[in-house]
C-alpha positions in Angstrom: 29.2 37.7 -32.2 31.2 40.6 -30.5 28.6 41.7 -28.5 29.7 41.8 -25.3 26.1 39.8 -24.4 27.4 36.1 -26.2 30.1 36.4 -24.5 28.5 36.8 -20.6 25.0 34.3 -22.1 28.4 31.3 -22.8 30.3 31.9 -20.2 26.6 32.3 -17.4 26.0 30.1 -15.0 22.4 29.8 -15.1 20.6 28.4 -17.8 19.0 30.6 -20.2 15.8 31.4 -21.8 14.6 29.9 -25.0 14.5 33.0 -26.9 18.2 33.9 -25.5 19.4 30.2 -26.3 17.6 30.6 -29.5 19.6 34.1 -30.4 22.9 32.4 -28.8 22.5 29.0 -31.4 21.8 31.7 -34.5 24.7 34.0 -33.4 26.9 30.9 -33.3 26.1 29.5 -37.0 26.3 33.0 -38.4 30.3 33.2 -37.7 32.6 32.8 -40.6 35.2 31.0 -40.2 38.3 32.2 -39.5 36.4 34.9 -36.7 38.7 35.8 -33.9 35.7 34.1 -31.8 36.3 30.9 -33.2 37.9 29.2 -30.6 35.6 30.0 -27.9 32.7 28.7 -30.1 34.5 25.4 -30.9 35.5 25.3 -26.4 31.3 25.9 -26.5 30.8 22.9 -29.1 33.0 20.6 -27.2 31.5 21.3 -23.0 27.7 20.8 -25.1 29.2 17.0 -26.9 29.8 16.4 -23.4 27.5 17.4 -21.8 24.9 15.3 -23.9 28.2 12.5 -23.6 27.7 11.9 -20.5 25.9 9.1 -18.6 23.2 9.6 -15.6 25.0 10.0 -12.0 24.0 7.1 -10.6 22.9 7.0 -6.8 25.9 6.0 -4.3 26.6 2.7 -3.9 24.2 0.7 -1.7 21.7 3.2 -1.6 18.9 1.2 -3.6 19.2 -1.8 -1.4 19.4 0.5 1.8 16.0 1.9 0.6 14.5 -1.0 0.2 15.5 -2.5 3.5 14.2 0.4 5.5 10.5 -0.2 3.1 10.8 -4.0 4.1 11.0 -3.4 7.4 8.6 -0.2 7.5 6.0 -3.1 6.0 6.8 -5.8 8.3 6.1 -3.0 11.0 2.8 -1.7 9.8 1.8 -5.2 9.4 3.2 -6.6 13.1 0.9 -2.9 14.5 -2.0 -4.0 12.1 -2.1 -7.7 13.9 -0.8 -6.7 17.5 -3.8 -4.1 17.6 -6.1 -7.3 15.9 -5.1 -9.5 18.6 -5.6 -7.3 21.3 -8.9 -6.4 20.3 -9.5 -10.1 20.1 -8.4 -10.8 23.5 -10.8 -7.8 25.0 -13.5 -9.1 23.2 -12.7 -12.5 24.9 -11.8 -11.3 28.0 -15.1 -9.2 28.1 -17.5 -12.8 27.0 -14.9 -14.5 29.5 -16.5 -12.5 32.0 -19.4 -12.3 31.8 -19.7 -16.0 31.6 -17.1 -16.7 34.2 -18.5 -13.6 37.2 -22.1 -15.7 37.8 -19.9 -18.4 38.6 -17.8 -16.9 41.1 -19.6 -17.7 43.7 -18.3 -20.6 46.2 -16.3 -22.6 43.9 -17.9 -26.1 43.3 -16.1 -28.2 40.7 -19.6 -29.9 40.0 -21.2 -26.9 40.0 -19.3 -25.3 37.3 -19.0 -28.7 35.4 -23.0 -27.5 35.8 -23.1 -24.0 34.7 -20.5 -25.0 31.5 -22.9 -28.0 30.4 -25.8 -26.1 31.0 -24.9 -22.9 28.7 -23.8 -25.5 26.2 -27.3 -26.8 26.0 -28.9 -23.3 25.9 -26.5 -22.6 23.4 -27.0 -25.7 21.3 -31.2 -24.8 21.8 -30.5 -21.1 20.9 -28.6 -21.9 17.2 -31.5 -25.2 16.9 -33.8 -22.5 17.3 -31.1 -20.2 15.0 -31.5 -22.7 12.1 -35.3 -23.7 12.3 -36.2 -20.0 12.1 -33.5 -19.9 8.6 -35.2 -23.0 7.7 -39.0 -21.6 7.6 -38.1 -17.9 6.2 -36.1 -19.9 3.4 -38.8 -22.1 2.5 -41.4 -19.2 2.8 -39.2 -16.2 1.1 -38.2 -17.8 -2.6 -41.3 -18.4 -4.0 -41.5 -14.5 -3.6 -37.8 -13.4 -5.1 -36.8 -14.7 -8.7 -33.8 -17.0 -8.6 -31.3 -13.8 -10.7 -31.8 -12.5 -7.1 -30.9 -15.8 -5.6 -27.6 -15.6 -7.7 -26.7 -12.6 -7.4 -26.9 -13.0 -3.2 -25.0 -15.8 -3.6 -22.3 -14.7 -5.8 -21.9 -11.5 -3.8 -22.0 -13.3 -0.5 -18.8 -15.4 -2.1 -16.9 -12.5 -3.2 -17.1 -10.5 0.1 -15.8 -13.7 2.0 -13.3 -14.4 -1.2 -12.0 -10.8 -0.6 -12.2 -10.8 3.4 -9.7 -14.5 3.0 -7.5 -11.9 0.8 -6.9 -9.0 3.0 -6.2 -11.4 5.9 -3.7 -13.3 3.7 -2.2 -10.1 2.5 -2.0 -8.9 6.3 -0.4 -12.2 7.9 1.8 -13.3 5.2 4.8 -11.4 5.3 6.5 -10.0 1.8 10.1 -10.4 1.5 12.7 -9.2 -0.8 13.0 -10.5 -4.1 17.0 -10.2 -4.9 
C-alpha cells in the first residue's frame, strides 16, 4: 500500500472505476496491523461508514406542496381551456343554426308572422321526427330475421359502452379534481 497511486485513489474526488475499487479494497485488506498506512485506512473506513449511514437528502421545505399546487393549477387551467373551447364551439354551432333559422325572418317584423314561422318550423320538425321514427321502425321490423340475436346483443352492448365512456369523459372534464391532503 506504499504505492502513490493508492494514495491518489483514496483522495480522489471523482468516482473510481469498478476494477480500481476492487484493487483498492484488496490493497486495504492486505495491510498488516501496525503498518504506517493504518491511520489512513481507518480514516477511509470511517468516511465510508459515514456515507453509508447518512440519510438521503430531503427536498427543500415546501417543495412538494408547491409542486402539487402548481400541478393542480395546470390541470385546472387545462380543464378550463377544454370547457371554454367546447363552449365556444357549441356557441358557434348554435349561432349558425340560429342565424339559419332567423335570417328568413329578417323581413319586416310582425309578432304574428314570427309566431307562425316558429310554430310551422316546430310542426315540420315534429313531422320529420315522426317520419324518421316510422322509417326506423320499418327497418327494424325488416332487419331482425336477417341478423342473428348475438349480433343485436353485441350492438346494444357496444352502444351502451360508448355512451358510458362518453359520460365518463364528460365527468372527467367537467368535475375538477382537488388535491388530497
